[in-house]
N, C-alpha and C positions, 0 to 999 in steps of 0.2 A: 421757739419750740413750745414754750409754756402755754401760749395761746392755743396752739393746736391740741395739746393735752386737755386743756379746759373744755374745749369744744367737744372733744371725744367723750369726756366724762359727762357733760351736759346731755349730749345726744343719747348716751348709754342709759342715763337715768330716765330720760323721756321714754325711750323704748321699753324699759322695764316696767314703767308705770302704765303703759298702754294695755288695757284689758278689754278685749272684745266681749260683747254680751254673748252668753251661751245661747245657742240657737233654740233650745227647748224652753228657756226662760223668757225670751223676748216675745212680748205679746202686744205691745203698744208701739205703733209705727208712725212715722211721719209720712205725709202724702208726698210721693215723688215729685221732684221739682218740675219735670216736664208736664205733669198733670196739673199741679198747683198754678203754674204760670198761665194756664188757660182761664182760670177764674179763681184768683187768690181768695176772694171774699167767701166763696163757697166752703172753704176749708179752715177759715179763721173764726173763732168764737165771736159772737156779736155782743154779748153782754157779760158772760162769765167764763173765766178760765178755770179749768180743773186740771190739776196735775202740773208738772213742771214745764212742759213744752211752751206754753203761752204765758206763763206766770211773769208778770211785770214787764212784758214785752210790748204791750199795746196800751196807749193812753186811754182809749175808750173802755178798757176793761178794769182800770184801776179803781173806778168809783165803786165797783161791786165788792172790792176787798173788805170794806167796812161792813157791808151787809152780810158777807160770808162769816165774819167774826160774830156778828149779832146772832145769826142762825146757829153757829157752832156753840156759842154760850147758851142759847136756849135749849139746845139738845142736851148739853151736859147737865143743865138744871132739871130738865124734864126727866132724865134717867138717873139723876143723882150720881152721875159719873164724875170722877175727878181727873184732873190733869195727871195726877200720880198713877191713875189706873191706866191711862192710854200711853203716855210718853215712853215708858220703858218698852212697851210692846212695839211701838213704831220704831224706836231706836234699834231694837233687835231685828226687825224686819227690813231695815233700811238697805243693807247690802243686797237683799233679795229683790226688793221692788225697784231699786236702781237698775238692776240687770233686766228688768222687764221692758225698759225703754230702748228703742232701737238706736238712738243716738246718745252720745256721751252727754251727761248733764253737768253743767258748770257750777251747780249749787254745792255748797259744803254739806256735810252730813246734817248739821244743825238746821240749815236753811231748808233742806229737803224734808226733814222731819216736821218742821213748822208748816210747810205747804201741805203735806199729807194730812196733818192734824186738822188744819182749818178746813180744807176741802172735804174731808170725810165728815166732819161735824155738820158742815153746810148741807151736804147731800142727805145725810140721815134726817136732819130736821125738816128739810124740804119734803122728803118722802113721807114723813110722819104727818106733816101738815096736809099733804094730799090725802093720805089715808083717813085722817080724822075730819077732813073737809073744814079745816080751820082757816078759811080764806081771809077773814078779817083780823087775824092774829096780828096785834100791834099796828094794824092799819099800814103795814109795810108795803112800799111800792113794789117790792119784789113779787108780792102776791097778786098784783093786779093782773087780770086776764091777758092783756097784751104782753106783759113782761113774762108771765109764766110760759107762754108759747115760745118766746125767744130762748128762755132757759132750757126748755125741753129740747129744742133743736140743738143748742150748744152741748147738752149732755150726751148727745148721740154722735158728736164729731169724733173721727178717728184719733186725732191728736189730743183730745180733751178728756183723757181717761185716767182712772186710778186702777191699779191691779185689784182684781176681785178678792184675792186672798187677804189683802189688807183690810178691805171693807168688811169682809166676813169676820175676821178676828176682832176688829174694833166693835162691830155690832154685837157679837156674842159676848164680849166683855161688858158692854153697856147693859145689855138686857139680862145677863146672868146676875148682875148686882141688883137689878130691879126685882127679879124673881126670888132672891134669897130673903 
């Protein structure tokens, strides 16, 4: 009988932990399986994963992780923003942006904060390089025309997104410190 009680307790705990995303918060969806199976490659990032859905899931995307860190570091240096400026805000927003994704995320809070941190910094630096036409910046292969095109396509993919309110908060934090 003890085994039965243990199973009931385990199942009860699992059910209590299950939290469905609130419909009004969910804004980043997975491509439905029946559509994806027609052409999986059309919905999978080619060179860069953004956000948690494809993070560390495909070997061909892992090489870009180092470049994302380089770009993130460059953005922090450019704007004189510190980790201490961003991290508390990302941690505060974590429960909210976790709810933005249509599927449960297997990442811990700490892992998800790191993903959002690196991906946000990468996107900001990439956009600033575009804005300032700094194509030869560090002679980075990410800025080669053929690679830029692939990155642009990847940034538009449905599953390869960050919630805008996170980007908005971090961008404003970074440029508020520059203006002061």
